[in-house]
C-alpha positions as CSV (number, residue, x, y, z in Angstrom):
1,X,89.8,134.4,130.0
2,X,93.2,132.8,129.9
3,X,94.3,131.7,126.5
4,X,97.8,130.7,125.3
5,X,99.1,130.9,121.7
6,X,102.5,129.8,120.5
7,X,104.5,129.5,117.3
8,X,108.1,129.4,116.0
9,X,109.9,132.3,114.3
10,X,113.4,132.7,112.8
11,X,115.7,135.6,113.7
12,X,117.9,137.5,111.2
13,X,120.7,134.9,111.6
14,X,118.3,132.0,110.7
15,X,118.0,130.6,114.3
16,X,114.6,129.5,115.5
17,X,112.9,130.8,118.6
18,X,109.5,130.2,120.1
19,X,107.1,133.0,120.7
20,X,104.4,132.7,123.3
21,X,101.4,135.0,123.8
22,X,99.2,134.6,126.9
23,X,96.0,136.6,127.2
24,X,94.8,136.9,130.7
25,X,92.9,139.6,132.6
26,X,92.9,142.1,129.7
27,X,96.7,141.9,129.1
28,X,98.9,140.1,126.7
29,X,102.2,138.7,127.9
30,X,104.6,138.2,125.1
31,X,107.6,135.9,125.8
32,X,110.1,134.0,123.8
33,X,112.9,131.5,124.2
34,X,115.4,129.8,122.0
35,X,116.1,126.2,122.7
36,X,114.7,123.8,125.2
37,X,117.0,124.7,128.1
38,X,116.8,128.4,128.0
39,X,114.5,130.6,130.1
40,X,111.6,132.6,128.8
41,X,112.3,136.3,128.2
42,X,110.0,139.2,127.5
43,X,109.4,139.6,123.8
44,X,108.7,142.9,121.9
45,X,106.2,141.8,119.3
46,X,106.6,142.9,115.7
47,X,103.6,143.7,113.4
48,X,104.0,140.1,112.0
49,X,103.7,138.6,115.5
50,X,100.5,140.6,116.1
51,X,99.0,139.5,112.8
52,X,100.0,135.9,113.5
53,X,98.2,136.1,116.9
54,X,95.0,137.4,115.3
55,X,95.2,134.7,112.6
56,X,95.8,131.9,115.2
57,X,92.8,133.3,117.2
58,X,90.6,133.4,114.0
59,X,91.3,129.7,113.5
60,X,89.9,128.9,116.9
61,X,86.6,130.7,116.6
62,X,84.9,128.3,114.1
63,X,86.1,125.3,116.2
64,X,84.4,127.0,119.2
65,X,87.6,127.0,121.2
66,X,87.1,130.7,121.8
67,X,84.0,132.9,121.5
68,X,83.6,135.8,119.1
69,X,83.7,138.2,122.1
70,X,87.1,136.7,123.1
71,X,88.3,137.0,119.6
72,X,87.3,140.7,119.4
73,X,89.2,141.3,122.7
74,X,92.3,139.6,121.3
75,X,92.1,141.9,118.2
76,X,91.8,144.9,120.5
77,X,94.7,143.9,122.7
78,X,97.0,143.0,119.8
79,X,96.7,146.5,118.5
80,X,98.3,147.9,121.7
81,X,102.0,148.8,121.7
82,X,104.7,147.2,123.9
83,X,105.3,143.7,125.2
84,X,102.3,143.7,127.5
85,X,102.1,143.0,131.2
86,X,104.6,140.7,132.7
87,X,102.7,138.5,135.1
88,X,105.7,136.9,136.6
89,X,104.8,133.4,135.7
90,X,108.0,132.7,133.9
91,X,110.0,135.9,134.0
92,X,111.4,137.1,137.2
93,X,114.0,139.9,137.0
94,X,117.0,139.3,139.2
95,X,117.1,141.7,142.2
96,X,119.7,144.5,141.9
97,X,122.4,144.4,144.4
């Protein structure tokens, strides 16, 4: 199962940033970026982000975009702490010199 969810949030200063949650292989990868020409960075999700993920997934179940079993897995994974696994698709830490 590889499912991607995304939405926009505002930070404390009122600037918008995009949050992206990718569920793949029993992990959730949380990333964010601000602006079109910035790179994706790891994101530590808040409780609101986790609730938003479950709400977005719930919208997809009646439309048969995801199954009930996938939805239950997303609920389980969203309850875990931390930013999730970094798969390296977008975020590659620079090597230390």
